[in-house]
C-alpha positions as CSV (number, residue, x, y, z in Angstrom):
1,M,43.4,131.9,81.4
2,K,46.6,132.7,83.2
3,R,46.8,135.5,85.6
4,P,49.5,138.2,84.9
5,L,52.5,138.3,87.2
6,R,52.2,140.8,90.0
7,F,55.1,142.2,91.9
8,S,55.0,143.8,95.2
9,R,55.9,147.5,95.5
10,G,59.0,146.5,97.7
11,L,60.3,144.2,95.0
12,V,59.7,146.7,92.2
13,R,61.7,149.3,94.3
14,A,64.5,146.9,95.0
15,L,65.1,145.7,91.4
16,P,66.9,148.8,90.2
17,L,69.2,148.7,93.3
18,V,70.0,145.0,92.6
19,A,70.7,145.8,88.9
20,L,72.9,148.7,90.0
21,V,75.0,146.4,92.3
22,I,75.4,143.8,89.6
23,V,76.4,146.3,86.9
24,A,78.7,148.3,89.2
25,R,80.6,145.2,90.3
26,P,84.1,145.4,88.7
27,A,85.2,142.6,86.4
28,H,88.1,140.4,87.5
29,A,91.3,142.3,87.2
30,Q,94.1,140.3,85.7
31,T,97.6,140.3,87.1
32,V,100.5,140.5,84.8
33,G,101.2,136.8,85.4
34,E,97.6,135.9,84.4
35,A,97.7,138.1,81.3
36,V,101.0,136.9,79.9
37,V,101.3,133.3,78.8
38,N,104.7,131.8,79.3
39,L,105.3,129.8,76.2
40,F,108.6,128.4,77.5
41,R,107.2,127.2,80.9
42,S,107.8,123.5,80.1
43,S,111.0,124.0,78.1
44,K,114.4,123.5,79.4
45,L,117.3,125.8,78.5
46,Y,120.4,124.3,76.9
47,V,123.3,123.4,79.2
48,D,126.6,123.1,77.4
49,P,128.1,119.7,78.3
50,S,131.6,120.9,77.3
51,S,131.5,124.3,78.9
52,R,134.7,125.6,80.5
53,A,133.1,125.1,83.9
54,K,132.4,121.5,83.1
55,Q,135.9,121.0,81.9
56,Q,137.3,122.6,85.1
57,A,135.1,120.4,87.2
58,N,136.3,117.3,85.4
59,A,139.9,118.4,85.9
60,W,139.4,118.8,89.6
61,R,137.3,115.7,90.1
62,R,140.1,113.5,91.6
63,S,142.4,116.1,93.2
64,R,139.8,118.6,94.5
65,P,136.4,116.8,94.7
66,A,134.7,119.4,96.9
67,D,135.7,122.2,94.4
68,A,134.7,120.0,91.5
69,A,131.2,119.5,93.1
70,L,130.9,123.3,93.4
71,M,132.1,123.8,89.8
72,D,129.5,121.2,88.7
73,K,126.8,123.4,90.1
74,I,128.0,126.2,87.9
75,A,128.4,123.9,84.9
76,N,124.8,122.7,85.2
77,Q,123.4,126.2,84.7
78,P,122.3,127.4,81.2
79,L,124.5,130.1,79.8
80,T,123.9,132.7,77.1
81,R,125.9,133.1,74.0
82,W,125.9,136.8,73.0
83,I,126.0,137.5,69.3
84,G,126.2,140.9,67.8
85,S,128.2,143.4,65.8
86,W,131.4,142.1,67.4
87,N,131.0,138.8,65.5
88,V,132.7,138.8,62.1
89,N,130.2,136.4,60.6
90,I,126.9,136.3,62.6
91,G,125.2,133.8,60.3
92,K,128.1,131.4,60.5
93,D,128.4,131.8,64.3
94,V,124.7,131.1,64.8
95,S,124.8,128.2,62.4
96,D,127.8,126.7,64.2
97,A,126.2,127.1,67.6
98,V,122.9,125.5,66.5
99,S,124.8,122.7,64.9
100,R,126.8,122.0,68.0
101,I,123.7,122.1,70.2
102,T,121.6,119.9,68.0
103,G,124.4,117.6,67.2
104,A,123.9,118.2,63.4
């Protein structure tokens, strides 16, 4: 026959304290960066190959190569295309932009 487990008085007194420390320990707090998943992390933004900056860089390429190089830095940055109530036909403007970007 097995003998029942016996605990010393010191251990019995310490168990509630250990349980309190374990329960009172705060959970890992998330930072905003950990809580928000960036769905676009591996995506690249569209850079217009025929932007005005690119056209200007190409125009300066032979006569002003240093300025053309600086303009290329600007031309290689993605830009926004704002569309709103000032557009006469928003649907057509969006469709045209998507067609130009996708080459459709």
